[in-house]
C-alpha positions as YAML, in Angstrom:
chain: A
units: angstrom
residues:
- id: 1
  name: MET
  ca: [-10.01, -8.60, -185.11]
- id: 2
  name: ILE
  ca: [-11.04, -5.06, -184.16]
- id: 3
  name: PRO
  ca: [-11.78, -3.23, -187.48]
- id: 4
  name: TYR
  ca: [-10.00, 0.05, -186.72]
- id: 5
  name: VAL
  ca: [-6.72, -1.51, -185.58]
- id: 6
  name: THR
  ca: [-3.89, -1.03, -188.11]
- id: 7
  name: PRO
  ca: [-1.53, -3.90, -189.02]
- id: 8
  name: PHE
  ca: [1.26, -2.43, -186.87]
- id: 9
  name: SER
  ca: [-1.09, -1.96, -183.93]
- id: 10
  name: ASN
  ca: [-2.38, -5.47, -184.39]
- id: 11
  name: ILE
  ca: [1.20, -6.82, -184.17]
- id: 12
  name: ILE
  ca: [1.75, -4.82, -180.96]
- id: 13
  name: ILE
  ca: [-1.49, -6.20, -179.49]
- id: 14
  name: THR
  ca: [-0.91, -9.79, -180.60]
- id: 15
  name: ALA
  ca: [2.63, -9.79, -179.16]
- id: 16
  name: VAL
  ca: [1.53, -9.28, -175.54]
- id: 17
  name: PRO
  ca: [1.19, -12.91, -174.34]
- id: 18
  name: LEU
  ca: [4.54, -13.81, -175.90]
- id: 19
  name: LEU
  ca: [6.04, -10.61, -174.50]
- id: 20
  name: VAL
  ca: [5.19, -11.27, -170.84]
- id: 21
  name: THR
  ca: [6.11, -14.95, -171.18]
- id: 22
  name: ALA
  ca: [9.52, -14.16, -172.67]
- id: 23
  name: LEU
  ca: [10.41, -11.51, -170.11]
- id: 24
  name: GLY
  ca: [9.57, -14.01, -167.39]
- id: 25
  name: ALA
  ca: [11.68, -16.64, -169.15]
- id: 26
  name: LEU
  ca: [14.54, -14.15, -169.35]
- id: 27
  name: ALA
  ca: [14.73, -13.91, -165.55]
- id: 28
  name: SER
  ca: [15.04, -17.65, -165.06]
- id: 29
  name: GLU
  ca: [17.44, -18.06, -167.98]
- id: 30
  name: ARG
  ca: [19.75, -15.35, -166.63]
- id: 31
  name: ALA
  ca: [19.65, -17.12, -163.27]
- id: 32
  name: GLY
  ca: [20.82, -20.31, -164.96]
- id: 33
  name: ILE
  ca: [17.48, -22.14, -165.19]
- id: 34
  name: LEU
  ca: [15.78, -22.84, -168.51]
- id: 35
  name: ALA
  ca: [12.03, -22.38, -167.92]
- id: 36
  name: VAL
  ca: [10.79, -25.31, -169.98]
- id: 37
  name: PHE
  ca: [7.59, -25.39, -167.89]
- id: 38
  name: LEU
  ca: [6.21, -22.27, -169.57]
- id: 39
  name: ASP
  ca: [3.98, -23.95, -172.15]
- id: 40
  name: GLY
  ca: [2.32, -26.04, -169.47]
- id: 41
  name: ILE
  ca: [1.86, -23.11, -167.11]
- id: 42
  name: ILE
  ca: [0.21, -21.01, -169.83]
- id: 43
  name: ASN
  ca: [-2.35, -23.77, -170.44]
- id: 44
  name: PHE
  ca: [-2.94, -24.30, -166.72]
- id: 45
  name: SER
  ca: [-3.27, -20.59, -165.96]
- id: 46
  name: ALA
  ca: [-5.86, -20.16, -168.72]
- id: 47
  name: PHE
  ca: [-7.85, -23.02, -167.18]
- id: 48
  name: CYS
  ca: [-7.50, -21.59, -163.65]
- id: 49
  name: CYS
  ca: [-8.48, -18.11, -164.81]
- id: 50
  name: PHE
  ca: [-11.67, -19.48, -166.39]
- id: 51
  name: ALA
  ca: [-12.51, -21.64, -163.37]
- id: 52
  name: ILE
  ca: [-11.89, -18.98, -160.72]
- id: 53
  name: THR
  ca: [-13.64, -16.21, -162.65]
- id: 54
  name: VAL
  ca: [-16.74, -18.29, -163.35]
- id: 55
  name: SER
  ca: [-16.83, -19.45, -159.72]
- id: 56
  name: ALA
  ca: [-16.63, -15.84, -158.54]
- id: 57
  name: ARG
  ca: [-19.46, -14.88, -160.88]
- id: 58
  name: THR
  ca: [-21.68, -17.64, -159.50]
- id: 59
  name: ILE
  ca: [-21.54, -16.08, -156.02]
- id: 60
  name: GLY
  ca: [-22.77, -12.77, -157.40]
- id: 61
  name: LEU
  ca: [-19.65, -10.77, -158.28]
- id: 62
  name: GLN
  ca: [-19.61, -8.50, -161.31]
- id: 63
  name: LEU
  ca: [-17.53, -9.44, -164.34]
- id: 64
  name: LEU
  ca: [-14.70, -6.98, -163.65]
- id: 65
  name: SER
  ca: [-14.35, -7.92, -159.97]
- id: 66
  name: ALA
  ca: [-14.52, -11.63, -160.75]
- id: 67
  name: SER
  ca: [-11.95, -11.22, -163.52]
- id: 68
  name: ILE
  ca: [-9.52, -9.42, -161.23]
- id: 69
  name: ILE
  ca: [-9.90, -12.19, -158.65]
- id: 70
  name: GLY
  ca: [-9.39, -14.80, -161.37]
- id: 71
  name: PHE
  ca: [-6.34, -12.98, -162.71]
- id: 72
  name: ILE
  ca: [-4.60, -12.43, -159.38]
- id: 73
  name: GLY
  ca: [-5.65, -15.80, -157.97]
- id: 74
  name: THR
  ca: [-4.27, -17.61, -160.99]
- id: 75
  name: ILE
  ca: [-0.91, -15.85, -160.77]
- id: 76
  name: CYS
  ca: [-0.63, -16.66, -157.06]
- id: 77
  name: ILE
  ca: [-1.50, -20.35, -157.60]
- id: 78
  name: CYS
  ca: [1.02, -20.76, -160.43]
- id: 79
  name: MET
  ca: [3.78, -18.97, -158.53]
- id: 80
  name: ALA
  ca: [3.08, -21.08, -155.42]
- id: 81
  name: ILE
  ca: [3.35, -24.34, -157.38]
- id: 82
  name: ILE
  ca: [6.56, -23.29, -159.09]
- id: 83
  name: TYR
  ca: [8.02, -22.04, -155.82]
- id: 84
  name: GLY
  ca: [7.33, -25.44, -154.27]
- id: 85
  name: ILE
  ca: [9.03, -27.15, -157.20]
- id: 86
  name: ALA
  ca: [11.99, -24.76, -156.91]
- id: 87
  name: LYS
  ca: [12.38, -25.53, -153.20]
- id: 88
  name: PHE
  ca: [12.14, -29.25, -153.93]
- id: 89
  name: THR
  ca: [14.87, -28.88, -156.53]
- id: 90
  name: GLN
  ca: [17.02, -26.99, -154.06]
- id: 91
  name: TYR
  ca: [16.65, -29.42, -151.15]
- id: 92
  name: THR
  ca: [17.07, -32.58, -153.21]
- id: 93
  name: ASN
  ca: [19.81, -31.11, -155.41]
- id: 94
  name: ALA
  ca: [17.82, -32.33, -158.41]
- id: 95
  name: ASN
  ca: [18.53, -31.31, -161.99]
- id: 96
  name: PRO
  ca: [16.54, -28.05, -162.49]
- id: 97
  name: PHE
  ca: [16.00, -28.76, -166.19]
- id: 98
  name: LEU
  ca: [14.38, -32.10, -165.41]
- id: 99
  name: THR
  ca: [12.20, -30.73, -162.61]
- id: 100
  name: ALA
  ca: [11.09, -27.85, -164.85]
- id: 101
  name: LEU
  ca: [10.27, -30.35, -167.60]
- id: 102
  name: ALA
  ca: [8.32, -32.42, -165.07]
- id: 103
  name: ALA
  ca: [6.43, -29.28, -164.05]
- id: 104
  name: ASN
  ca: [5.40, -28.80, -167.66]
- id: 105
  name: THR
  ca: [3.87, -32.28, -167.66]
- id: 106
  name: LEU
  ca: [2.31, -31.68, -164.23]
- id: 107
  name: PHE
  ca: [0.41, -28.59, -165.35]
- id: 108
  name: ASN
  ca: [-1.05, -30.32, -168.39]
- id: 109
  name: GLY
  ca: [-1.91, -33.32, -166.24]
- id: 110
  name: LEU
  ca: [-3.77, -31.14, -163.74]
- id: 111
  name: ILE
  ca: [-5.96, -29.81, -166.54]
- id: 112
  name: SER
  ca: [-6.75, -33.34, -167.72]
- id: 113
  name: PHE
  ca: [-7.68, -34.29, -164.14]
- id: 114
  name: LEU
  ca: [-9.65, -31.22, -163.08]
- id: 115
  name: SER
  ca: [-11.55, -30.39, -166.26]
- id: 116
  name: PRO
  ca: [-13.52, -33.69, -166.44]
- id: 117
  name: MET
  ca: [-14.10, -33.60, -162.68]
- id: 118
  name: TRP
  ca: [-15.47, -30.04, -162.62]
- id: 119
  name: TYR
  ca: [-16.93, -29.63, -166.11]
- id: 120
  name: GLN
  ca: [-17.35, -33.21, -167.42]
- id: 121
  name: THR
  ca: [-15.25, -32.50, -170.48]
- id: 122
  name: LYS
  ca: [-11.63, -32.28, -171.59]
- id: 123
  name: GLY
  ca: [-12.57, -29.96, -174.43]
- id: 124
  name: VAL
  ca: [-13.36, -26.27, -174.83]
- id: 125
  name: LEU
  ca: [-14.88, -24.50, -171.82]
- id: 126
  name: THR
  ca: [-17.25, -21.58, -172.36]
- id: 127
  name: SER
  ca: [-19.71, -19.71, -170.17]
- id: 128
  name: GLU
  ca: [-21.97, -16.68, -170.43]
- id: 129
  name: MET
  ca: [-20.25, -15.51, -167.23]
- id: 130
  name: PHE
  ca: [-16.91, -15.41, -169.06]
- id: 131
  name: ARG
  ca: [-17.59, -13.01, -171.95]
- id: 132
  name: TYR
  ca: [-15.41, -10.01, -172.72]
- id: 133
  name: PRO
  ca: [-15.75, -7.20, -175.27]
- id: 134
  name: PRO
  ca: [-12.86, -6.81, -177.77]
- id: 135
  name: GLU
  ca: [-11.90, -3.43, -176.33]
- id: 136
  name: PHE
  ca: [-11.18, -5.00, -172.95]
- id: 137
  name: SER
  ca: [-9.68, -8.29, -174.06]
- id: 138
  name: ARG
  ca: [-7.35, -6.79, -176.67]
- id: 139
  name: ILE
  ca: [-6.84, -3.05, -176.24]
- id: 140
  name: TYR
  ca: [-6.88, -2.53, -172.46]
- id: 141
  name: LEU
  ca: [-5.15, -5.79, -171.59]
- id: 142
  name: SER
  ca: [-2.50, -5.10, -174.21]
- id: 143
  name: ILE
  ca: [-1.77, -1.66, -172.79]
- id: 144
  name: THR
  ca: [-1.47, -3.26, -169.35]
- id: 145
  name: GLY
  ca: [0.82, -5.98, -170.73]
- id: 146
  name: TRP
  ca: [3.20, -3.52, -172.34]
- id: 147
  name: PHE
  ca: [3.20, -1.38, -169.20]
- id: 148
  name: ILE
  ca: [4.20, -4.43, -167.15]
- id: 149
  name: ALA
  ca: [6.87, -5.28, -169.74]
- id: 150
  name: PHE
  ca: [8.55, -1.88, -169.49]
- id: 151
  name: ILE
  ca: [8.44, -1.99, -165.70]
- id: 152
  name: VAL
  ca: [10.10, -5.43, -165.77]
- id: 153
  name: MET
  ca: [12.69, -4.23, -168.28]
- id: 154
  name: GLY
  ca: [13.52, -1.33, -165.97]
- id: 155
  name: ILE
  ca: [13.91, -3.71, -163.02]
- id: 156
  name: TYR
  ca: [16.24, -5.97, -165.02]
- id: 157
  name: ASN
  ca: [18.44, -3.13, -166.21]
- id: 158
  name: GLU
  ca: [18.39, -0.53, -163.44]
- id: 159
  name: THR
  ca: [17.95, -2.19, -160.04]
- id: 160
  name: LYS
  ca: [20.03, -4.30, -157.68]
- id: 161
  name: SER
  ca: [17.44, -7.07, -157.94]
- id: 162
  name: GLY
  ca: [17.98, -7.24, -161.68]
- id: 163
  name: GLN
  ca: [21.72, -7.24, -161.14]
- id: 164
  name: TYR
  ca: [21.47, -10.12, -158.67]
- id: 165
  name: ILE
  ca: [19.42, -12.15, -161.17]
- id: 166
  name: ARG
  ca: [21.97, -11.49, -163.92]
- id: 167
  name: ILE
  ca: [24.89, -12.48, -161.68]
- id: 168
  name: CYS
  ca: [23.08, -15.50, -160.24]
- id: 169
  name: GLY
  ca: [23.51, -17.57, -163.39]
- id: 170
  name: SER
  ca: [26.90, -16.36, -164.61]
- id: 171
  name: ASP
  ca: [28.88, -15.75, -161.40]
- id: 172
  name: PRO
  ca: [27.03, -17.19, -158.38]
- id: 173
  name: CYS
  ca: [30.22, -17.22, -156.33]
- id: 174
  name: VAL
  ca: [30.21, -13.40, -156.42]
- id: 175
  name: LEU
  ca: [26.83, -13.31, -154.66]
- id: 176
  name: SER
  ca: [27.93, -15.95, -152.17]
- id: 177
  name: ALA
  ca: [31.06, -13.93, -151.35]
- id: 178
  name: LYS
  ca: [28.85, -10.97, -150.48]
- id: 179
  name: GLY
  ca: [26.64, -13.09, -148.24]
- id: 180
  name: ILE
  ca: [23.71, -13.07, -150.68]
- id: 181
  name: SER
  ca: [21.78, -16.31, -151.08]
- id: 182
  name: VAL
  ca: [22.10, -17.70, -154.59]
- id: 183
  name: HIS
  ca: [19.24, -20.14, -153.98]
- id: 184
  name: LYS
  ca: [16.96, -17.28, -152.96]
- id: 185
  name: TRP
  ca: [17.47, -15.45, -156.24]
- id: 186
  name: LYS
  ca: [17.16, -18.62, -158.27]
- id: 187
  name: ASN
  ca: [13.81, -19.29, -156.59]
- id: 188
  name: ILE
  ca: [12.73, -15.72, -157.27]
- id: 189
  name: SER
  ca: [13.63, -16.15, -160.94]
- id: 190
  name: TRP
  ca: [11.49, -19.32, -161.11]
- id: 191
  name: CYS
  ca: [8.56, -17.34, -159.66]
- id: 192
  name: ILE
  ca: [9.05, -14.46, -162.11]
- id: 193
  name: ALA
  ca: [8.93, -16.91, -165.01]
- id: 194
  name: ALA
  ca: [5.79, -18.49, -163.52]
- id: 195
  name: ALA
  ca: [4.14, -15.07, -163.20]
- id: 196
  name: GLY
  ca: [4.94, -14.24, -166.83]
- id: 197
  name: GLY
  ca: [3.45, -17.50, -168.07]
- id: 198
  name: ALA
  ca: [0.40, -17.10, -165.82]
- id: 199
  name: ILE
  ca: [-0.28, -13.56, -167.05]
- id: 200
  name: ALA
  ca: [0.00, -14.78, -170.65]
- id: 201
  name: GLY
  ca: [-2.45, -17.62, -170.04]
- id: 202
  name: CYS
  ca: [-4.99, -15.29, -168.45]
- id: 203
  name: ILE
  ca: [-4.74, -12.83, -171.33]
- id: 204
  name: MET
  ca: [-5.27, -15.64, -173.86]
- id: 205
  name: ALA
  ca: [-8.35, -16.86, -172.00]
- id: 206
  name: PHE
  ca: [-9.76, -13.33, -171.75]
- id: 207
  name: ARG
  ca: [-9.20, -12.76, -175.47]
- id: 208
  name: LEU
  ca: [-11.02, -15.94, -176.46]
- id: 209
  name: SER
  ca: [-13.65, -15.61, -173.72]
- id: 210
  name: ALA
  ca: [-13.07, -19.33, -173.21]
- id: 211
  name: PHE
  ca: [-10.57, -21.97, -172.26]
- id: 212
  name: VAL
  ca: [-9.25, -24.02, -175.18]
- id: 213
  name: PRO
  ca: [-7.03, -27.09, -174.68]
- id: 214
  name: ASN
  ca: [-3.41, -26.36, -175.63]
- id: 215
  name: ILE
  ca: [-4.24, -22.66, -175.74]
- id: 216
  name: SER
  ca: [-0.53, -21.82, -175.53]
- id: 217
  name: ALA
  ca: [0.10, -23.21, -179.05]
- id: 218
  name: GLY
  ca: [3.85, -23.27, -178.44]
- id: 219
  name: THR
  ca: [4.07, -19.76, -176.95]
- id: 220
  name: GLY
  ca: [6.29, -20.98, -174.11]
- id: 221
  name: TRP
  ca: [8.83, -22.51, -176.48]
- id: 222
  name: THR
  ca: [8.75, -19.47, -178.78]
- id: 223
  name: ALA
  ca: [9.40, -17.28, -175.72]
- id: 224
  name: LEU
  ca: [12.56, -19.24, -174.96]
- id: 225
  name: ALA
  ca: [13.67, -18.81, -178.57]
- id: 226
  name: ALA
  ca: [13.04, -15.05, -178.30]
- id: 227
  name: VAL
  ca: [15.26, -14.85, -175.21]
- id: 228
  name: PHE
  ca: [18.20, -16.40, -177.05]
- id: 229
  name: LEU
  ca: [17.56, -14.44, -180.25]
- id: 230
  name: GLY
  ca: [17.52, -11.28, -178.11]
- id: 231
  name: LYS
  ca: [20.99, -12.23, -176.76]
- id: 232
  name: ARG
  ca: [19.54, -12.64, -173.25]
- id: 233
  name: THR
  ca: [18.78, -8.93, -172.83]
- id: 234
  name: ALA
  ca: [15.39, -7.36, -172.14]
- id: 235
  name: HIS
  ca: [15.41, -4.93, -175.08]
- id: 236
  name: GLY
  ca: [16.77, -7.59, -177.45]
- id: 237
  name: THR
  ca: [14.07, -10.01, -176.36]
- id: 238
  name: ILE
  ca: [11.38, -7.43, -177.08]
- id: 239
  name: VAL
  ca: [12.78, -6.89, -180.59]
- id: 240
  name: ALA
  ca: [12.82, -10.66, -181.17]
- id: 241
  name: ILE
  ca: [9.20, -10.92, -180.04]
- id: 242
  name: LEU
  ca: [8.14, -8.25, -182.51]
- id: 243
  name: ILE
  ca: [9.96, -10.13, -185.29]
- id: 244
  name: PHE
  ca: [8.18, -13.38, -184.40]
- id: 245
  name: THR
  ca: [4.79, -11.69, -184.12]
- id: 246
  name: ALA
  ca: [5.25, -9.85, -187.42]
- id: 247
  name: ALA
  ca: [6.13, -13.16, -189.09]
- id: 248
  name: GLU
  ca: [3.00, -14.74, -187.63]
- id: 249
  name: TYR
  ca: [0.89, -11.78, -188.79]
- id: 250
  name: CYS
  ca: [2.30, -12.08, -192.31]
- id: 251
  name: ALA
  ca: [1.62, -15.83, -192.33]
- id: 252
  name: ASN
  ca: [-1.99, -15.24, -191.29]
- id: 253
  name: ASN
  ca: [-2.67, -12.48, -193.80]
- id: 254
  name: ILE
  ca: [-0.42, -13.12, -196.78]
- id: 255
  name: GLN
  ca: [-3.12, -15.02, -198.67]
- id: 256
  name: SER
  ca: [-5.34, -11.92, -198.67]
- id: 257
  name: ILE
  ca: [-2.90, -10.23, -201.09]
- id: 258
  name: ALA
  ca: [-4.26, -10.79, -204.59]
- id: 259
  name: TRP
  ca: [-0.97, -11.09, -206.51]
- id: 260
  name: ILE
  ca: [0.55, -13.70, -204.18]
- id: 261
  name: PRO
  ca: [-0.15, -17.29, -205.31]
- id: 262
  name: GLN
  ca: [-1.82, -19.81, -203.03]
- id: 263
  name: ILE
  ca: [0.58, -21.16, -200.42]
- id: 264
  name: PRO
  ca: [-0.09, -24.46, -198.62]
- id: 265
  name: SER
  ca: [-1.48, -23.88, -195.12]
- id: 266
  name: ALA
  ca: [1.22, -26.10, -193.59]
- id: 267
  name: VAL
  ca: [3.89, -23.76, -194.97]
- id: 268
  name: LEU
  ca: [2.12, -20.71, -193.55]
- id: 269
  name: LEU
  ca: [1.79, -22.33, -190.13]
- id: 270
  name: ALA
  ca: [5.49, -23.19, -190.13]
- id: 271
  name: LEU
  ca: [6.64, -19.73, -191.28]
- id: 272
  name: PRO
  ca: [7.02, -18.12, -187.81]
- id: 273
  name: TYR
  ca: [8.95, -21.13, -186.52]
- id: 274
  name: PHE
  ca: [11.15, -21.19, -189.62]
- id: 275
  name: ILE
  ca: [12.03, -17.54, -189.11]
- id: 276
  name: ALA
  ca: [12.75, -18.22, -185.43]
- id: 277
  name: ILE
  ca: [15.11, -21.06, -186.33]
- id: 278
  name: LEU
  ca: [16.76, -18.97, -189.05]
- id: 279
  name: PHE
  ca: [17.48, -16.07, -186.70]
- id: 280
  name: LEU
  ca: [18.68, -18.38, -183.95]
- id: 281
  name: THR
  ca: [21.04, -20.09, -186.39]
- id: 282
  name: LEU
  ca: [22.48, -16.89, -187.83]
- id: 283
  name: SER
  ca: [22.64, -14.91, -184.60]
- id: 284
  name: PRO
  ca: [25.79, -15.45, -182.47]
- id: 285
  name: GLN
  ca: [25.01, -16.19, -178.82]
- id: 286
  name: PRO
  ca: [26.97, -15.23, -175.72]
- id: 287
  name: ALA
  ca: [28.30, -17.96, -173.48]
- id: 288
  name: HIS
  ca: [26.03, -18.97, -170.59]
- id: 289
  name: HIS
  ca: [25.83, -21.68, -167.99]
- id: 290
  name: TYR
  ca: [23.05, -23.69, -166.34]
- id: 291
  name: HIS
  ca: [23.27, -24.88, -162.77]
...
């Protein structure tokens, strides 16, 4: 943790991977597709980011240039894979939930296949060519993440593209009546979700200066919970993310308060998920449909 960061600022910084993941998940959910591949894509993107960046460093590129290549390359790879799966789902008329779930397994399987082949291990990957100072990995990336989030929120709420995505899941016949391809916007929503998960995975890898197996730690599933807690709106999702992150921050730091008795670690680890379930249970949800 950076010493001069206040608790509130630390919550804002910590929320970024969940933030970009959830806003990506919101696009696919509004289009009628539950992005259950997010956890897998976060893990895979962290692995790709490490692999591409280190490879770029080995041919002589500086850290910043290699990192940009790793970041952009990872996003493009993840979006390309998800786009292919979306097209497969469209042409075969397969169940999108099942193909998304299969994609989640595919991404984790790719890591298990590629990591031993390239690095002779399925464990943690580190390299001197993949080291980042805290100011870059937390402060600057967090500012970038929040900037992206507000741009995406503006697109959802204020543009025709956002309107098409919102209509795509609830009233696809309206788009079809206007001659607008429903499949096109569903595929776009898959790619937006993939980009959100890929950005989150890269940020996590940059923050740790390493790739760690299961680096997502349930972020993809928590992002889906945040979408529903936020009543499937961009601003509501952001509020839900801050609630989850604040709960996680409290769980991680509550034992440092002298007057609070010792709490079992299992209870502390479960606290953010308990709060998520509590809010989801108590919060009424609007009707929605999956296609």
